[in-house]
N, C-alpha and C positions, 0 to 999 in steps of 0.2 A: 535561040529565041530570046527576045528581050526579057520576057517574064521569068525565064530560068536564070539568066545572067545577072539580073538585078540583085537578088538576095545574096548570091555568091560574091559579087563585087562589094556589097555592103559589109558582109561578114569578113572579107579579106581586110578591109579598112579597119574594122573593129579589132581584128586579131593583131594587126600591126600596132595599133594604138595600145592594146593590152600588153604586148611584148615590150613596147617602149616604156610603159609604166613599170613593168617588172625591172627593166634596166635602171629605172630611176630609184629603185629600192636601195641600191648600193650608195647612192648619193646621200639619201636620208640617213642611212646607217653611219655615214662618216660625219655628218653635221650634228646629229643628236649627241649631246655631251655625256649622257649617262652610260654606265657599264653595259656590256653586251647582254648579260643575263637579265637585268632590269628592263632593258630595251625590248627584249623578246617577251617578257612578262606583260608589259604594257601593250605591246603589239597584238598578242593573241587575245588579251582581254577585250580590247577595242574591236578586234576583228570578229570574235564570236558574238559579242553583243550586237554589233551592227548587222551581222548575218541573221541573228534572231529577229531583229526589227524588220529585216527584209522578208523573212518567212511570215511574220505576222501580217505585213502589208499585203503579201501575195496569198495569204491564207493557206500556206503550204503545210501539210501534215509532216511532222518531224519525228513521230514515234518510231522506234526501232526495237527489235528484240533485245533481251538482256545479253545474249551471246554476241550479237553484233555490236552493241554498245561497248562491251568489254574489249573486243578486238580493236575497235576504233580508238577507245580510250587509251589503251596501251601503245597503239601506234603513235598516238600523240606525243609520247615520250621521245620517240625517234625524231618526230618533226621538230620538237623543241631543241634537241641536240643539234640537228641540222642548222637551225636558224641561229642558235647561240654561237656555234662555231663559225658560221658565215660572217656574222657581225664582228666576232672577235678577230677574224682574218682581216677584215677591213681596218679595224682599229690598230692591229699589229703591223699592218703593211700599207697598202693603198687599195683603192676601189678596183683598179685595173688588175692588180695581182690577185685579189680575192675572186673576181669574176672569171678570170682565165683558169684559176685553180678549180673553181666550181664546174668548169666545162669538162673536167675529167669524169663527170657524171656518166657520160657515154661509155667510157672505159669500164667503170665499175658495173654498170648495168649489163654490158656485153659479157662480163665474166660471171656476175652473180645470178642473173636471170636463168641461164641454162642450168647452173648448178642447183638452184632452188627448185626449178621445175623439172629437174632430171632430164635435161635435153643435151644434145651434143653441141659443143661450141663450134661455130662455123669458122672456116679458114679466113674468111673476110673479116670476121670480128677479131680474130687473133691479130691479123695484119693491122687493122685499125687501132687495136690496143697498143701495138708496138710503136706506131707513129705517135700516139698520144703520150706514151711513156717517154719517148725521146724528146718531145716538146716540153714535158714537165722537167726533164733532166736539164734542158737548156735554160729554163727559167731558174731552177735551183742554182745552177752554175754561175749565172751572171747576176742574180739578185739574192746572193747569200745573206745579205743583211735583213732580208725579209723571210728567213727560214721558218720562223714560228708562224708567221701569217700564212705562208704557203701550206704548211702542215695542217693548220686549222681549216684552210680552204679545201684541201684534199679530203680531210675527215668529214667535212660538211657535205661534200659530194658523195662520199661513201654512204652516209646515213640517208641522204636524199634518194640514192639509188635503192636502198632497202625499202623505204616507205613507198616509193613509186611502184616497186614490184608487188608489194602487199596490196596497194590500191588498184593495181591492174586486175586483181581478182575481185576486189570489193565493188568496182565500178560495173561489173556484170549484173549485179543484183539490186543496186540502189543508185539514186542520183548523186552526182559528184558533189553538189553543194551540201547535201546531208552528210556525206563522208567528211568533208572539210569541217563542217560545224562541230561534229563530235570529236574530231581529232584536235581541233583548236581548243575545245574545252579540256581535253586530256592534256594537251601541251601546257595550258595555263595551270592546271592542278599540279602537274609534275614539277614545273618550275617553282610554284608556290611551296611545295613540299621541300624542295632543295633549299629555298631561301629560308624556310622555317628551321631546317636542320642546321644550317650555317648561320642562323640568327640574322639573316639578311633583311628580314621584314621588320626587325626591331629598330634598325637604324633608318630614320626617315630619308627618303630619296627626294631631294629637292628638284622640282621641275620648274625651269623658268618658262615664261610664256612662249618663247620660240621653240623649246623642246616639246612642249605640250602640243603646239600647232603641228609640228613635223610628225609627232607620234600619231596624232589624229589622222593625218593624211596617209601615213604608213599603214595604219590599221584598217582604214576604210577604203580609200582609193586603191592603194597598192596591194591590199590583201583581199578584202571582201568583194569589192566591186570588180577588180581585175580578175579574180578567180571565177566569179559567176559569169562574166563576159567571156572568158576563155573557154568555159564549158559550153556556153550557149552557141558559139560559132560551130561547134562540132556537129550540129544538126545538119549543116549545109556543106561543110568542108571535110575533105578526106583526112584521115589520121596522118597520111604522108605530108600533106600540105601544112597541117598544123605543126607537126614536128619540125619541118624544114624552116618555117618562119620563126618558131620558138628559138631556133639556134641563133637568131639575130640578137638575143638578149645581151650577151656579153659585149657585142659590138656596139649596141646602143649605149650600154653602160659605160664602156671605155671612152666613147666620144663625149658623153655627158660629163664624165669625170674630168676629162681634159678641159672642157669648156668652163666647168665650175672651179676647178682647183689649179689649172694651169701647170706651172713647172713642177709642182708637187707630184703630179701624175706622169712626169716624163721618166722613161725607163731607159735602160741600156739597149743597144742594138740586139744583144743576145735574147733579151726578154721578148722583143717584137718578133724575132725569128721563131722562138719557141711558141709564142702566142699564135702566130700565123700558121705554124705547123699544126697546132691543136685545132684551131678553128677551121682551117682548110680541110682537115681530115673529117671533122664533124659534119661539114657541109657536103663533102663528097660521098660520105658513107651512105646516106639514104638514097642518093642517085644510083650509085653502083649496086646497092642491094636491090633496088627496084628493077634495074636492068637484068640482074641475075635471076630474080623471081620470074620476070617475063620470059626469059629464056627457058627456065625449068618448065613453066606452064606450057610453052610452045612445044617443047620436046614431048611432054606428056599428052599433048593433043587437047588440052583444056582451053 
């Protein structure tokens, strides 16, 4: 029926635009000239302030219990580590290398989630992990000059996996935007503490007009707006569709990086073979998992 198809089609477009914006994050991380830690400090500051403005505009209640606040506040430290390592990966290698390394998030989640939730790791997840590991090995082998950047990207994916698993529990009890707001505050405070300890806040960080403009876009459009939009579409779209389309982020990012930076983003054949193996595995995994789930349900008569 047209009435039911219209919102789904609209939300599909919104989700694709949101994922495209997320892919653009790597470009901004590369062109902003300041250090990765300061970059994240400014990003989360702008993001949680703009989210607060959004809550005021929508008159959204944001009060949470002390226990919830502390959980989200400490999770913010993991979020901060994820972003600092991601941007450091970009600055130590290339946007393409950082994004493909970040794609190992699927591998870490497949391993960590069953362990943390005391569940059995499926054979499909083990096989998926082996393919991703081989893809990472290919990239390491042929792009050894970017070893530090690759390690930062993999660690970034590891921390992203941890806070994603934590948030999968939090999302059952409160809106995703509220979770994001308090985690962003936590991230900003923890990065500020680190900069205070290392005396990083004593030295003035000079921002030229271009850096400030890019940081504003990164903090608002690529963080606050994109996050709220990404959550909103889940009212109409299934989790499977959202996960599948989100996998396009590294592809969008690599294409954008090539368009913006040209030859700087050109890699060896081994990199593209490894990247294709990782991304191909990530795309096929939800399809195969969905087919297996249907077979199990059919056998059980559900």
